[in-house]
PASE-572099 format. One record per residue (C-alpha): x, y, z. Coordinates in steps of 0.2 Angstrom, whole numbers, padded with zeros to 4 digits, always signed. Each point is the difference from the previous one (the first is absolute). Layout:
XYZ...
//
This chain:
+0141+0152-0121+0018+0004+0007+0005-0014+0012+0016-0001+0009-0002-0019+0000+0018-0008-0002+0004-0018-0004+0015-0007+0011+0009-0014+0004-0007-0005+0016-0016+0004-0008+0001-0013-0014+0007-0014+0012-0016+0003+0010-0011-0003-0014+0010-0014-0005-0004-0007+0017-0019+0005-0002-0001-0008-0018+0007-0017+0007-0015-0001+0015-0013+0002-0012-0004+0019+0005-0002+0010-0018+0013+0013-0003-0016+0011-0007-0009-0001+0017+0018+0006+0010+0002+0015-0012-0019+0004+0004+0001-0002+0018+0014+0012-0001-0010+0014-0008-0016-0003+0010+0013+0003+0015+0006+0015-0007-0017+0007-0004-0006-0003+0018+0017+0009+0007-0006+0014-0009-0016+0001+0007+0003-0002+0018+0005+0017+0004-0019+0007-0006-0007-0015+0010+0009+0004+0015-0005+0016+0000-0018-0005-0005+0000-0011+0016+0007+0013+0012-0016+0011-0007-0011-0012+0003+0007-0007+0017-0001+0021+0005-0018-0001-0006-0005-0016+0010+0007+0009+0016-0010+0015-0002-0016-0012-0002-0013+0001+0015-0001-0017+0008-0015-0010-0006-0012-0004+0016-0012-0014-0002-0017+0006+0002-0005-0016+0011+0015+0004+0012+0015-0009+0004-0008-0019+0006-0008+0002-0019+0012-0010-0007+0004-0012+0014-0020-0005-0001+0001-0002-0019+0015-0010+0001-0009-0012+0011-0016-0001-0011+0010-0003-0014+0009-0014+0009-0016-0008+0005-0007+0002-0019+0014-0009-0007+0001-0014+0012-0020-0003-0004+0002+0001-0018+0015-0014+0002-0011-0009+0012-0014+0000-0013+0010-0005-0015+0006-0015+0010-0017-0005+0003-0005+0001-0018+0015-0010-0004-0006-0014+0012-0017+0001-0006-0008-0013-0011-0005+0011-0012+0017+0009-0005+0001-0007-0017-0016+0011-0004+0007+0015+0011+0018-0001-0007-0003-0002-0019+0007+0008-0015-0008+0017-0002-0007+0004+0016+0005+0014+0010+0003+0000+0018
//
């Protein structure tokens, strides 16, 4: 391991301040080494991101087999189903048999 890490007077003062605030010096040094590793990987990640963005732009647009109105209709049905589920649970909670319905071990 060949390190260029050099301790300076400013670092010592900052570490002393961190030590008084309850932060461990080991955690500060560890985060510094992690940031260095991230900085070294950044160019490769940037290249991969650019490449994936180019691949994404080359893809053909996805068309819904039901047409453009299909997703809107689905959203209406989903909203209606959720409100029916909420209404059903409210009625079950208000019923006299709620202790039997909502008991430990029963799945709804």
